[in-house]
C-alpha positions, 0 to 999 in steps of 0.5 A, spaced: 507 478 490 512 473 494 514 473 501 522 473 504 521 474 511 527 475 516 527 475 523 533 476 528 533 470 533 539 469 537 544 473 532 541 469 526 536 470 521 530 465 520 526 466 514 519 465 515 513 465 510 506 466 513 500 467 510 494 468 514 487 466 513 481 469 517 473 469 515 469 474 513 462 475 509 460 472 503 458 478 498 462 477 491 464 482 486 466 479 479 472 483 476 473 483 469 479 481 465 486 484 467 483 485 475 490 487 477 495 493 476 502 490 474 507 495 476 514 493 474 520 495 478 522 502 479 527 504 473 530 510 476 532 510 483 538 513 486 542 511 492 541 515 498 547 518 501 550 514 506 551 518 513 558 516 516 557 514 524 562 518 528 568 513 531 566 510 537 571 511 543 576 506 545 574 502 552 578 498 556 573 492 556 569 490 551 561 489 553 557 484 549 550 486 548 545 480 547 541 481 540 534 484 541 529 479 540 523 482 536 519 476 534 514 477 539 513 484 537 513 483 530 508 477 531 503 482 535 504 487 529 503 482 524 496 481 527 494 488 527 496 489 520 492 483 518 486 486 521 488 493 518 489 491 510 483 491 505 482 489 498 480 494 493 476 492 487 474 496 481 471 494 475 469 497 469 464 495 463 469 499 458 474 494 455 479 499 454 480 500 462 484 495 466 480 492 472 484 493 478 485 488 485 489 492 489 490 493 497 489 498 502 491 500 509 487 503 514 491 508 518 485 512 522 480 509 526 475 512 522 475 508 516 481 512 512 485 508 507 492 509 504 493 506 498 496 507 491 494 512 486 495 507 481 490 503 485 485 509 486 485 512 479 478 508 477 475 512 483 477 518 479 473 516 473 467 514 476 463 520 476 467 523 469 465 516 466 458 514 468 456 510 462 462 506 463 459 503 470 465 503 474 464 500 480 469 499 486 468 496 493 472 495 499 473 487 501 475 485 508 477 478 511 480 471 508 477 470 503 476 477 501 469 479 501 465 485 499 464 489 506 464 497 505 463 502 500 468 508 499 470 515 496 476 519 494 479 523 499 485 525 496 489 522 490 496 525 488 495 530 482 503 530 481 502 522 480 496 523 475 500 528 471 506 523 470 502 517 469 495 518 465 496 512 461 497 506 466 490 504 466 491 502 458 498 500 458 499 492 458 505 493 463 505 499 466 511 501 470 513 506 475 518 508 481 513 509 486 514 516 487 508 520 489 504 514 488 499 515 494 491 516 495 486 516 501 480 513 501 474 514 506 469 508 508 462 511 507 458 505 508 457 498 508 455 493 503 450 490 507 447 496 509 449 495 517 452 500 522 459 502 522 464 499 527 465 503 532 472 504 531 476 501 525 483 497 526 488 501 523 496 502 523 497 509 524 502 513 520 509 512 524 513 518 526 519 514 526 524 514 520 525 507 517 533 504 517 537 499 514 536 492 516 530 494 520 525 488 521 518 489 519 511 485 518 509 486 511 501 485 508 497 485 502 492 481 497 497 479 492 493 476 486 498 475 480 497 467 480 490 467 480 484 467 475 478 472 475 474 467 479 479 465 484 480 473 485 472 473 486 471 467 491 478 465 494 483 471 495 486 471 501 491 476 505 499 474 505 503 477 511 510 476 512 516 478 516 521 481 512 527 486 513 529 493 509 535 491 505 536 497 501 534 505 501 533 509 495 531 517 494 527 520 488 530 527 489 536 528 494 538 525 500 531 523 503 529 516 505 524 515 500 523 508 498 525 501 501 527 495 498 524 489 502 527 483 497 523 477 495 517 474 498 510 471 497 508 478 497 512 480 491 506 480 487 501 484 483 496 486 488 500 487 494 500 495 492 498 499 497 499 494 502 502 496 509 509 495 512 509 496 519 515 496 525 515 492 532 510 498 534 505 496 529 506 503 526 506 504 518 513 506 516 512 504 509 506 503 503 508 497 498 508 501 491 512 496 486 515 490 485 519 486 480 514 481 477 518 476 473 522 470 476 521 466 482 518 470 488 524 470 493 528 472 487 524 479 486 524 485 489 518 488 493 519 496 494 515 500 498 515 508 499 516 510 506 512 514 511 517 520 510 515 520 502 508 520 503 508 526 508 513 530 503 509 528 497 502 530 500 505 537 502 508 538 495 502 537 492 497 541 497 501 545 501 498 542 507 501 537 513 498 530 512 497 529 519 494 535 520 489 535 514 486 528 515 486 529 523 482 536 522 476 534 518 471 528 519 471 523 513 465 525 510 467 532 510 474 530 507 470 526 501 466 533 500 472 537 500 476 533 495 470 532 490 471 538 486 478 537 485 476 529 483 471 531 478 477 536 475 482 530 475 477 525 472 475 530 466 482 531 465 484 523 465 478 521 461 480 526 455 487 524 456 485 517 455 480 519 449 475 515 453 
């Protein structure tokens, strides 16, 4: 995906594209054909209701407020996001299934990763299709190198029910609604010890707003070959602003438009959108993937939609549920449901 960033400095907007490179390990994973999921722009969205602000009181003297310079805070937030995103690679020996390269965003210091359901689907099928030898790994760094193993702690059953054939379609489409999953890091590829604490960007309690300046990060891979994804995949981080807002149901703010940028490519799905406090306010889900990068439209579901979707699916609070148990317990508690969902998905796909 591409990057069209905006930074408010002295009342004007400057456009930055920042591709951050940082080192890591050296284990590689060979993805097969179609190594990433190419989701096109949403086809059904409605504009959220506009809330009219009350008329301002008339004052005798106009007081000019200098524009707020968020450049330093955005740069710091981008730095935190850089160390909080991971590349998720899943490959299968089944030629009917698409291999996947996407992004995940760490939102908890214990190693919990928010990503999209369309990225995490192969985790559901791992146990259901043992003969297909589905392998998934979490990669970090610049270029991305295999670092951790992970297991499914949650995936939206609502999303799976509506999009069971995404892994076999040539060009699957979606709006981003309910497109969420949570992975828990369970081990290291090298067999070493866990970090004491994972760098992360917590899910924000603040609702995003129009024209808000944000930092965006992911592992886009649309223009890369399989070999390049294996050995030369780098994270892309950009500055942007929220250009439009959409709702899936009523007047809630569910989906944000971030315009075109270097991040607007396949592979950025599951990447993070953070505010100046380095808090996660959006999760990249869809983008138009045709045309020049800066003419595309990158979209992300909001933190509010993530919480509402999880609650509607499970009857629980997102924050309370994931804070109440260890990552290992979260995985264990979801295992039975994951097996059911995997069996249903395998049957639907006739695998």
